[in-house]
C-alpha positions as CSV (number, residue, x, y, z in Angstrom):
1,X,42.7,-39.9,-28.5
2,X,42.6,-36.1,-28.8
3,X,39.3,-36.4,-30.7
4,X,37.9,-38.7,-27.9
5,X,39.1,-36.3,-25.2
6,X,37.5,-33.4,-27.0
7,X,34.2,-35.1,-27.3
8,X,34.2,-36.1,-23.6
9,X,34.9,-32.5,-22.7
10,X,32.1,-31.4,-24.9
11,X,29.6,-33.8,-23.4
12,X,30.7,-32.7,-19.9
13,X,30.2,-29.1,-20.9
14,X,26.7,-29.9,-22.3
15,X,25.8,-31.8,-19.1
16,X,27.1,-29.0,-17.0
17,X,25.1,-26.4,-19.0
18,X,22.0,-28.5,-18.8
19,X,22.3,-28.9,-15.1
20,X,22.8,-25.2,-14.6
21,X,19.7,-24.5,-16.8
22,X,17.6,-27.0,-14.9
23,X,18.7,-25.5,-11.5
24,X,17.8,-22.0,-12.8
25,X,14.4,-23.1,-14.0
26,X,13.7,-25.0,-10.7
27,X,14.7,-21.9,-8.8
28,X,12.3,-19.8,-10.8
29,X,9.5,-22.3,-10.3
30,X,10.0,-22.3,-6.6
31,X,10.1,-18.5,-6.5
32,X,6.7,-18.4,-8.4
33,X,5.3,-21.0,-6.0
34,X,6.4,-18.9,-3.0
35,X,4.9,-15.8,-4.5
36,X,1.5,-17.4,-5.2
37,X,1.2,-20.0,-2.4
38,X,-1.1,-17.7,-0.4
39,X,-3.4,-17.2,-3.4
40,X,-3.5,-21.0,-4.1
41,X,-4.3,-21.8,-0.5
42,X,-7.0,-19.1,-0.3
43,X,-8.7,-20.4,-3.5
44,X,-8.6,-24.0,-2.2
45,X,-10.2,-22.9,1.1
46,X,-12.8,-20.7,-0.6
47,X,-13.8,-23.5,-3.0
48,X,-14.2,-26.0,-0.1
49,X,-16.2,-23.5,2.0
50,X,-18.5,-22.6,-0.9
51,X,-19.1,-26.3,-1.7
52,X,-19.9,-27.1,1.9
53,X,-22.2,-24.0,2.4
54,X,-24.1,-24.5,-0.9
55,X,-24.4,-28.3,-0.3
56,X,-25.8,-27.6,3.2
57,X,-28.4,-25.1,2.1
58,X,-29.8,-27.0,-0.8
59,X,-30.8,-30.7,-0.5
60,X,-30.2,-33.2,-3.2
61,X,-28.0,-30.8,-5.1
62,X,-24.5,-30.9,-6.5
63,X,-23.2,-27.3,-5.9
64,X,-20.6,-27.1,-8.7
65,X,-21.3,-23.5,-9.4
66,X,-20.4,-22.3,-5.9
67,X,-16.7,-23.5,-5.8
68,X,-16.1,-22.5,-9.5
69,X,-17.4,-19.0,-8.8
70,X,-15.3,-18.6,-5.6
71,X,-12.1,-19.7,-7.4
72,X,-12.6,-17.5,-10.5
73,X,-13.4,-14.5,-8.3
74,X,-10.3,-14.9,-6.2
75,X,-7.9,-15.8,-9.0
76,X,-6.7,-12.3,-9.9
77,X,-4.3,-9.6,-8.6
78,X,-4.9,-8.5,-5.0
79,X,-6.3,-5.1,-5.6
80,X,-8.9,-6.3,-8.1
81,X,-10.4,-9.3,-6.4
82,X,-13.4,-7.6,-5.0
83,X,-14.2,-6.0,-8.4
84,X,-13.5,-9.4,-10.0
85,X,-16.0,-11.1,-7.8
86,X,-18.8,-8.6,-8.7
87,X,-17.9,-8.9,-12.4
88,X,-17.9,-12.7,-12.3
89,X,-21.3,-12.7,-10.5
90,X,-22.8,-10.4,-13.1
91,X,-21.6,-12.7,-15.9
92,X,-22.8,-15.9,-14.2
93,X,-26.2,-14.4,-13.4
94,X,-26.7,-13.4,-17.0
95,X,-25.6,-16.9,-18.2
96,X,-27.8,-18.7,-15.7
97,X,-30.9,-16.6,-16.3
98,X,-30.5,-16.9,-20.1
99,X,-29.9,-20.7,-19.8
100,X,-33.0,-21.2,-17.6
101,X,-35.2,-19.1,-19.9
102,X,-34.0,-21.0,-22.9
103,X,-35.1,-24.3,-21.3
104,X,-38.5,-22.8,-20.4
105,X,-39.0,-21.5,-23.9
106,X,-37.5,-24.2,-26.1
107,X,-37.4,-27.2,-23.8
108,X,-33.7,-28.0,-24.6
109,X,-31.9,-29.5,-27.6
110,X,-28.6,-29.1,-29.3
111,X,-29.5,-25.8,-31.0
112,X,-30.5,-24.4,-27.7
113,X,-26.8,-24.3,-26.6
114,X,-25.7,-22.0,-29.4
115,X,-28.7,-19.8,-29.0
116,X,-28.3,-19.5,-25.2
117,X,-24.5,-18.8,-25.4
118,X,-25.0,-16.2,-28.2
119,X,-27.8,-14.4,-26.3
120,X,-25.9,-14.4,-23.0
121,X,-22.8,-12.9,-24.6
122,X,-24.8,-10.4,-26.6
123,X,-26.5,-9.1,-23.4
124,X,-23.1,-8.8,-21.7
125,X,-21.7,-6.9,-24.7
126,X,-24.7,-4.6,-24.9
127,X,-24.2,-3.7,-21.2
128,X,-20.6,-2.7,-22.0
129,X,-19.3,-5.4,-19.7
130,X,-15.6,-6.4,-19.4
131,X,-14.2,-9.5,-21.2
132,X,-14.4,-11.4,-17.9
133,X,-18.2,-10.8,-17.7
134,X,-18.7,-11.8,-21.3
135,X,-16.8,-15.0,-20.8
136,X,-18.6,-15.8,-17.5
137,X,-22.0,-15.2,-19.2
138,X,-21.2,-17.7,-21.8
139,X,-19.8,-20.2,-19.2
140,X,-22.9,-19.7,-17.0
141,X,-25.2,-20.6,-19.9
142,X,-23.1,-23.6,-21.0
143,X,-22.9,-25.1,-17.5
144,X,-26.6,-24.5,-16.9
145,X,-27.6,-26.3,-20.0
146,X,-25.0,-29.1,-19.7
147,X,-25.8,-30.0,-16.1
148,X,-29.4,-29.0,-15.7
149,X,-30.7,-32.3,-17.2
150,X,-33.8,-30.5,-18.3
151,X,-34.7,-29.4,-14.8
152,X,-35.4,-25.8,-14.1
153,X,-34.6,-24.2,-10.7
154,X,-32.9,-21.4,-8.8
155,X,-30.3,-23.6,-7.2
156,X,-27.6,-22.7,-9.8
157,X,-28.2,-19.0,-9.2
158,X,-28.0,-19.6,-5.4
159,X,-24.6,-21.4,-6.0
160,X,-23.2,-18.4,-7.9
161,X,-24.3,-16.0,-5.1
162,X,-22.7,-18.3,-2.4
163,X,-19.5,-18.6,-4.4
164,X,-19.2,-14.8,-4.9
165,X,-20.1,-14.2,-1.3
166,X,-17.4,-16.5,0.0
167,X,-14.9,-14.8,-2.4
168,X,-15.9,-11.4,-1.1
169,X,-15.5,-12.5,2.5
170,X,-12.1,-13.9,1.8
171,X,-10.8,-11.0,-0.3
172,X,-12.4,-8.1,1.4
173,X,-12.6,-9.1,5.1
174,X,-10.4,-12.0,6.1
175,X,-7.4,-11.7,3.7
176,X,-7.5,-8.2,2.1
177,X,-5.0,-7.2,-0.5
178,X,-1.6,-5.9,0.8
179,X,-1.2,-3.0,-1.6
180,X,2.2,-1.8,-0.4
181,X,3.6,-5.4,-0.8
182,X,2.2,-5.6,-4.3
183,X,3.7,-2.3,-5.2
184,X,7.1,-3.4,-3.9
185,X,6.9,-6.6,-6.0
186,X,6.3,-4.6,-9.1
187,X,9.1,-2.2,-8.2
188,X,11.4,-5.2,-8.1
189,X,10.3,-6.3,-11.6
190,X,10.9,-2.7,-12.9
191,X,14.3,-2.6,-11.2
192,X,15.3,-5.9,-12.9
193,X,14.3,-4.4,-16.3
194,X,16.3,-1.3,-15.7
195,X,19.3,-3.5,-14.8
196,X,19.0,-5.3,-18.1
197,X,18.7,-2.0,-19.9
198,X,21.9,-0.7,-18.3
199,X,23.8,-3.9,-18.8
200,X,22.8,-3.9,-22.5
201,X,23.9,-0.3,-22.8
202,X,27.3,-1.0,-21.1
203,X,27.9,-4.0,-23.3
204,X,27.2,-2.0,-26.5
205,X,29.5,0.8,-25.3
206,X,32.3,-1.6,-24.5
207,X,32.0,-3.3,-27.9
208,X,31.8,0.0,-29.7
209,X,28.3,-0.5,-31.0
210,X,25.4,1.9,-31.1
211,X,23.8,1.7,-27.6
212,X,20.6,3.3,-28.8
213,X,19.6,0.0,-30.5
214,X,19.9,-1.8,-27.2
215,X,17.9,0.9,-25.6
216,X,15.1,0.5,-28.1
217,X,15.1,-3.3,-27.6
218,X,14.7,-2.9,-23.9
219,X,12.0,-0.1,-23.9
220,X,9.1,-2.5,-24.5
221,X,10.2,-4.7,-21.7
222,X,10.6,-1.7,-19.3
223,X,7.2,-0.3,-20.3
224,X,5.3,-3.3,-19.0
225,X,6.3,-3.1,-15.3
226,X,5.9,0.7,-15.4
227,X,2.4,0.4,-16.7
228,X,1.8,-2.3,-14.0
229,X,3.0,0.2,-11.3
230,X,0.5,2.9,-12.5
231,X,-2.3,0.4,-12.5
232,X,-1.3,-1.0,-9.1
233,X,-1.2,2.5,-7.6
234,X,-4.7,3.2,-8.7
235,X,-6.0,-0.2,-7.5
236,X,-4.2,0.0,-4.2
237,X,-6.2,3.0,-3.0
238,X,-9.5,1.6,-4.1
239,X,-8.8,-1.7,-2.3
240,X,-7.9,0.1,0.9
241,X,-11.2,2.0,0.8
242,X,-13.3,-1.2,0.4
243,X,-11.5,-3.8,2.5
244,X,-10.3,-4.3,6.0
245,X,-6.9,-3.0,4.8
246,X,-8.2,0.5,5.7
247,X,-7.8,-0.5,9.4
248,X,-4.0,-0.8,8.9
249,X,-1.6,2.1,9.3
250,X,-1.5,4.3,6.1
251,X,2.3,4.7,6.5
252,X,3.5,1.8,4.4
253,X,1.2,2.6,1.4
254,X,2.2,6.3,1.5
255,X,5.8,5.2,1.6
256,X,5.5,2.9,-1.4
257,X,3.5,5.6,-3.3
258,X,6.4,8.0,-3.0
259,X,8.9,5.2,-4.0
260,X,6.9,4.5,-7.1
261,X,7.2,8.1,-8.2
262,X,10.9,8.0,-7.5
263,X,11.3,4.8,-9.5
264,X,9.6,6.3,-12.5
265,X,12.0,9.3,-12.3
266,X,14.9,6.8,-11.9
267,X,13.9,4.9,-15.1
268,X,13.8,8.2,-17.0
269,X,17.3,9.2,-15.8
270,X,18.6,5.8,-16.8
271,X,17.2,6.2,-20.3
272,X,18.7,9.6,-20.5
273,X,22.1,8.1,-19.5
274,X,21.8,5.5,-22.2
275,X,20.8,8.0,-24.9
276,X,23.6,10.4,-23.9
277,X,26.2,7.7,-23.8
278,X,25.3,6.7,-27.4
279,X,26.4,10.1,-28.6
280,X,29.8,10.1,-26.9
281,X,33.2,9.9,-28.6
282,X,34.6,6.3,-28.9
283,X,37.4,7.3,-26.5
284,X,35.0,8.3,-23.8
285,X,32.7,5.3,-24.3
286,X,35.1,2.8,-22.6
287,X,35.2,4.8,-19.4
288,X,31.4,5.4,-19.2
289,X,30.7,1.7,-20.0
290,X,32.2,0.5,-16.8
291,X,30.2,3.1,-14.9
292,X,27.0,2.1,-16.5
293,X,27.7,-1.6,-15.6
294,X,28.5,-0.5,-12.0
295,X,25.2,1.4,-11.8
296,X,23.4,-1.7,-13.0
297,X,25.2,-3.7,-10.2
298,X,24.0,-1.1,-7.6
299,X,20.4,-1.5,-8.8
300,X,20.7,-5.3,-8.8
301,X,21.7,-5.1,-5.1
302,X,18.7,-2.9,-4.5
303,X,16.4,-5.2,-6.3
304,X,17.7,-8.2,-4.4
305,X,15.6,-7.3,-1.3
306,X,13.7,-4.0,-1.1
307,X,12.6,-4.8,2.4
308,X,16.2,-5.0,3.7
309,X,17.7,-1.8,4.9
310,X,21.2,-3.0,4.5
311,X,20.7,-3.7,0.8
312,X,19.3,-0.2,0.3
313,X,22.2,1.3,2.2
314,X,24.7,-0.7,0.1
315,X,23.1,0.5,-3.1
316,X,23.3,4.1,-1.9
317,X,27.0,3.7,-1.0
318,X,27.8,2.2,-4.4
319,X,25.9,4.9,-6.3
320,X,27.6,7.6,-4.3
321,X,31.1,6.1,-4.9
322,X,30.5,5.9,-8.6
323,X,29.1,9.4,-9.0
324,X,31.4,11.5,-6.9
325,X,34.3,11.6,-9.4
326,X,31.9,12.9,-12.0
327,X,31.0,15.9,-9.9
328,X,34.6,17.3,-9.9
329,X,34.8,17.9,-13.7
330,X,32.2,17.9,-16.4
331,X,34.5,17.8,-19.5
332,X,35.0,20.2,-22.3
333,X,32.8,18.4,-24.8
334,X,29.1,19.2,-24.3
335,X,28.1,15.6,-24.9
336,X,30.6,14.4,-22.3
337,X,29.4,17.0,-19.9
338,X,25.8,15.8,-20.4
339,X,26.9,12.2,-19.8
340,X,28.7,13.1,-16.6
341,X,25.6,15.0,-15.5
342,X,23.4,11.9,-16.3
343,X,25.6,9.7,-14.1
344,X,25.1,12.1,-11.2
345,X,21.3,12.2,-11.9
346,X,21.1,8.4,-12.0
347,X,23.1,8.2,-8.7
348,X,20.8,10.8,-7.2
349,X,17.6,9.0,-8.1
350,X,19.0,5.7,-6.9
351,X,19.7,7.2,-3.5
352,X,16.3,8.9,-3.2
353,X,14.5,5.7,-4.3
354,X,16.6,3.7,-1.8
355,X,15.3,5.7,1.1
356,X,17.5,8.9,1.5
357,X,14.8,11.4,2.6
358,X,16.4,14.8,1.8
359,X,17.5,15.7,-1.7
360,X,19.8,18.3,-0.2
361,X,21.8,15.7,1.7
362,X,22.3,13.8,-1.5
363,X,23.6,16.8,-3.3
364,X,25.9,17.6,-0.5
365,X,27.2,14.0,-0.4
366,X,27.9,14.1,-4.1
367,X,29.9,17.3,-3.7
368,X,31.8,15.9,-0.8
369,X,30.4,18.4,1.7
370,X,28.6,15.8,3.8
371,X,29.2,12.2,4.9
372,X,27.4,9.3,3.3
373,X,23.6,9.7,3.7
374,X,21.9,7.1,5.8
375,X,18.8,5.1,4.8
376,X,16.0,4.6,7.2
377,X,14.3,1.3,7.7
378,X,11.7,0.7,5.0
379,X,8.1,0.6,6.1
380,X,6.5,-2.8,6.5
381,X,2.8,-3.8,6.1
382,X,0.7,-5.7,8.5
383,X,-0.2,-9.2,7.2
384,X,-3.7,-9.1,8.8
385,X,-4.9,-5.5,9.5
386,X,-8.1,-6.6,11.2
387,X,-6.1,-8.6,13.7
388,X,-3.9,-5.6,14.3
389,X,-6.9,-3.4,15.0
390,X,-8.5,-5.9,17.2
391,X,-5.4,-6.1,19.3
392,X,-5.1,-2.3,19.4
393,X,-8.7,-1.9,20.5
394,X,-8.2,-4.5,23.2
395,X,-5.2,-2.6,24.5
396,X,-7.2,0.6,24.3
397,X,-9.9,-1.0,26.4
398,X,-7.4,-2.1,29.0
399,X,-5.9,1.3,29.2
400,X,-9.3,2.9,29.6
401,X,-10.3,0.6,32.5
402,X,-7.0,0.6,34.3
403,X,-7.7,3.8,36.3
404,X,-10.9,2.3,37.6
405,X,-9.0,-0.7,39.0
406,X,-6.4,1.6,40.6
407,X,-9.1,3.7,42.3
408,X,-10.7,0.6,43.8
409,X,-7.4,-0.3,45.4
């Protein structure tokens, strides 16, 4: 009976673990769908619009190039969609022209496919084009030869132009990238990686292992979102210049730019804390381990919703509560003193990233000379900047003509 009871409990535990895993994966899938639903919807609309436009302009024609070009151009990160459309168009034009010329010169045939694809890719490589352009040049040549049925014409090139044009209208005019929102999403990813780094460090300290090994294991994972942040910063300003996003208020993007810099400094201070804690005496590691874990918990609260002021304020309160005891004494051992200083630096960077404006108020709060610093509401970005401008201009026109109506009365 005892063996049967144990096997039943084991099966129940397995079922419970499997259910928990399934729920976790389903939650991740729903989160990814929510994050990318707008992109999927825009691609579907753009493909349909390109199909209808190309089909209406050219009679007796199946405009497959137009929707393909529109979807490929839009299917990239927000700040690079305009550049992606131009690159895609260049590659498709090379492929179509090479495919059409190959039919004129050779009249078709199986060998013609290999020659056309090779020549199209060689031209793209010679021009120093990106990988996307090279791939699209090959795809353009393949589709031209596969569906041309031996007939030569400019309809395929027209399709590509229409598809790229629809993608540019969607990405640059109607639904421009929201650079501040994209930066905030990458900030969240970076915060989650920092949380994993601190949790691994705290676990190693608690189990009396070498935390530097855990730090090295997490460095590669942390470097990816940091590189994404630098690239997103660069793309965000370019996208603002060339889309209707330039009509929106510059405040949210400037706010997130500053937070990106603060986050990079925060990641460096967390790495310094992990490295310093690795050199501490075994007696001190137990105390610092719990602090490292609590710092990770504060960052997890912050990463939960960067757009929520209450979450930011809660993270500030937690960081301040953890760091204040370490400002009273630094310890006799230089390594311990460095670890205590690292705790204060991490707390300081958490508070500055969360939204405390003045570094002086953070220093005074840590020393107990000032009350807990308050966090201002984070800046939000307009969903459709061109709508905002239109409304603002309409309001401006009403204010301009209102004195005329008053004088007539």
